[in-house]
N, C-alpha and C positions, 0 to 999 in steps of 0.2 A: 156599262151594262154588260153583264155576262149572258150568254145564251144557254138555255137548257133544252137539250134534245133528248127525248124519250127518257126523262128523269135523270139524265147525266149532265152535270154542270160542265160546260166547256169553257175554254179560255175567253177572255174579253177580246173582241175583235181589235186588231191593230189597224187604225184608220188614219191616213194622212191625206189631206186634200190641198191642192194648189189652186188658188182662186185669184180673181181680180176683185178689188173692193167695190167696183161699180157694176159688176156682172149679175144680172137678175137670176140666171141659172145657178150661179155660185151661191147666191143668197138662199135660193130654194133648197139646195143640197144641205147647207148648214142648218137651215130650219128643220128639214126632215130629220137629220141626225139628232139635233137637240130635242125635237118633239118626241122622238123614239128613245131618248135617254142614253144615247151613245156618246162616250168621250171620244174626242178626235183632236188631232193636231192639224192646224191649217197655216198656210202662208199666203197672205195677200201679196202676190208677186209685184203688183204695180206700186206698192208702197216701199219696196226695197230700192236701194241705190248702189251704184258702184259695183265692186267685186262681189258683194253679197248677192245682188240681183243677177249678175252674170252666172254665178255658181248655181243658183236655184234654177235659172232658165236652162242650164245644161242638164240638170236633173229632170226637168219637165221634158226636154227634148228627147232624152233617153227613154222615157216612159211613153211619150206621145209625140212622135216626130212632127205631127201637124201643129203642135204647140197651141192647143185650144184649151179653153177653160170652161168649167172646172175639169181638172184631172184628178181623179181620186185613186188611191191605192188602198184596197181593203183586203187585209190578209194576203198581200202579194198580188192580188188581181187588180189590174188597171182598168178603170172605167172612165171613159171620156164623155164629158157632158153630164147632164143630170137625167139619167134614165132610171126612173124609180123602180122599174121591174128588175133591172140588173143590180141595182144597189140592194134591193130587198133580197135577191138571190144570194149575193155575196155575203150578206149579213145573216143569212139563214132564217129570214122572216117569211 
């Protein structure tokens, strides 16, 4: 989904979320993004193993030293947890 602001088409938001497959807040964030028509990349960290998991956990730690989920990166802005108001603001909704 691209966002239109005052009649000008802007770029599609770049969205990456780090989640846990069993996390209710992570599921709510994915549902919110899907419902609003946004494309996004996600990683269910708990389904990874070995060096792949270690590498992704290092990424999460750099973004969110508390290492909590979901951790979202929307156009470079890090949002920890599912805070709909912050997510809407980051998406320009």
